[in-house]
C-alpha positions in Angstrom: 52.1 57.1 8.9 55.3 56.0 10.3 57.5 53.3 12.2 58.4 54.6 15.7 60.3 51.8 16.3 63.8 52.1 18.3 65.9 48.7 18.3 68.7 50.3 20.0 69.6 52.5 22.8 72.0 54.7 23.2 73.2 55.2 26.9 76.4 55.3 28.6 77.7 51.7 27.2 77.2 52.6 24.1 73.9 51.1 21.8 71.7 48.2 23.4 68.9 46.5 22.1 65.8 47.9 23.0 63.0 45.5 24.6 60.2 47.9 23.8 59.0 48.3 19.9 56.0 50.4 18.7 54.9 50.0 15.3 52.4 52.2 13.3 52.1 50.3 9.8 49.0 51.3 8.0 47.9 50.3 4.7 44.8 49.2 2.0 44.4 47.7 -1.1 42.0 47.7 -3.7 42.0 45.2 -6.6 40.2 44.6 -10.0 40.1 41.7 -11.8 39.1 41.5 -15.2 38.7 37.9 -16.8 40.1 38.2 -20.3 38.4 35.0 -21.3 35.5 32.8 -20.6 37.2 29.7 -20.0 37.6 29.6 -16.8 34.0 30.8 -15.9 32.8 27.6 -18.4 34.9 25.3 -16.3 33.1 26.6 -13.2 29.9 25.8 -14.1 30.9 22.3 -15.5 32.6 21.3 -12.1 29.4 23.2 -10.4 26.8 20.6 -13.3 29.1 17.5 -12.0 28.9 18.6 -8.3 24.7 18.8 -8.7 24.8 15.4 -10.5 26.9 13.9 -7.9 25.1 15.4 -5.2 21.8 14.2 -6.7 22.8 10.5 -7.1 24.0 10.5 -3.7 20.4 11.5 -2.6 18.7 9.3 -4.7 21.1 6.1 -3.3 20.4 7.1 0.0 16.7 7.2 -0.3 16.7 3.6 -1.9 18.8 2.7 0.7 16.6 4.0 3.6 13.6 2.9 2.0 14.8 -0.7 1.5 16.1 -1.1 5.2 11.9 0.1 6.4 10.8 -2.5 3.7 13.0 -4.9 5.4 11.8 -4.3 9.2 8.6 -4.8 7.7 7.5 -1.5 7.8 6.1 1.1 4.8 5.2 4.0 4.3 1.5 5.1 4.3 -0.2 5.2 0.6 -1.7 8.9 0.4 0.6 10.3 2.6 2.6 13.3 1.8 5.9 11.2 1.9 4.5 7.9 0.2 6.0 8.9 -2.8 9.5 8.9 -1.5 9.5 4.9 -1.3 6.8 4.2 -3.9 9.3 3.4 -6.8 11.1 0.8 -4.4 10.7 -2.9 -4.8 12.5 -5.9 -4.0 14.3 -7.5 -7.2 12.1 -10.9 -6.8 9.5 -9.1 -7.3 10.4 -7.3 -10.0 11.4 -10.4 -11.8 8.1 -12.1 -11.5 6.3 -8.9 -12.9 8.8 -8.8 -15.7 8.5 -12.4 -16.8 4.7 -11.7 -16.6 5.2 -8.5 -18.8 7.6 -10.0 -21.3 5.3 -13.0 -21.9 2.3 -10.7 -22.1 4.0 -8.5 -24.7 5.4 -11.4 -27.3 3.4 -11.2 -30.2 0.3 -13.7 -31.0 0.6 -16.4 -33.0 -0.8 -16.0 -36.5 -4.4 -17.2 -37.0 -4.8 -19.5 -39.6 -8.1 -21.9 -38.2 -10.9 -20.3 -38.9 -12.8 -22.9 -36.9 -11.1 -22.2 -33.8 -11.2 -19.2 -31.5 -8.2 -17.1 -31.2 -6.0 -16.6 -28.1 -7.1 -13.9 -25.6 -4.7 -11.1 -25.8 -3.2 -10.4 -22.5 -4.8 -8.2 -20.2 -1.9 -7.6 -17.9 -1.4 -4.0 -17.2 1.5 -1.7 -16.2 2.4 -0.3 -12.5 1.4 2.6 -13.9 -2.0 1.8 -15.5 -2.8 0.4 -12.1 -2.2 4.0 -10.7 -4.0 4.9 -13.4 -7.0 2.8 -12.4 -7.0 3.9 -9.0 -6.7 7.3 -9.7 -9.7 7.0 -11.9 -11.8 5.0 -9.7 -10.8 7.3 -6.6 -12.3 10.2 -8.4 -15.4 7.9 -9.4 -16.0 6.9 -5.9 -15.7 11.0 -4.7 -18.4 12.0 -7.6 -20.5 9.8 -6.2 -20.4 10.5 -2.7 -20.9 14.2 -3.6 -24.0 13.1 -5.4 -25.2 11.3 -2.4 -24.7 14.0 0.0 -26.4 16.4 -2.7 -29.3 13.9 -2.9 -29.3 13.8 0.9 -29.4 17.6 0.9 -32.0 18.3 -1.5 -34.5 15.3 -0.2 -34.2 17.1 3.5 -35.5 20.5 1.7 
């Protein structure tokens, strides 16, 4: 290792600055860092969790915005497709208000029935959206079973 610089040349006129400099400086460094407390690690994880929550919220807001734009243009995702679930929970506020009014009307407790000569009023038979989804799933499963049994009957009658 060394430094081969000649900032001044000596000649007849004395020392004059040199325009040529050659430097050979070599070095290396190794660092070891050992945290003395876990405070920084905890803070880093907390910031990462906040960032993750922020990204999740941003994803949901963008998803809802895009689904609403599709609905405003008159489009929807095909039920049963692989991406249908992305927009299945986005509904207009007016639709929600109408459904909410029906649900609240339905969930109010029935008035006491004190007159034995009158028939009691029918209870509300309105279902929630999740009940409707379950009913559709059950109906589709039953339909699939009936189609399977029909196909089995056809194969057994042909034999």
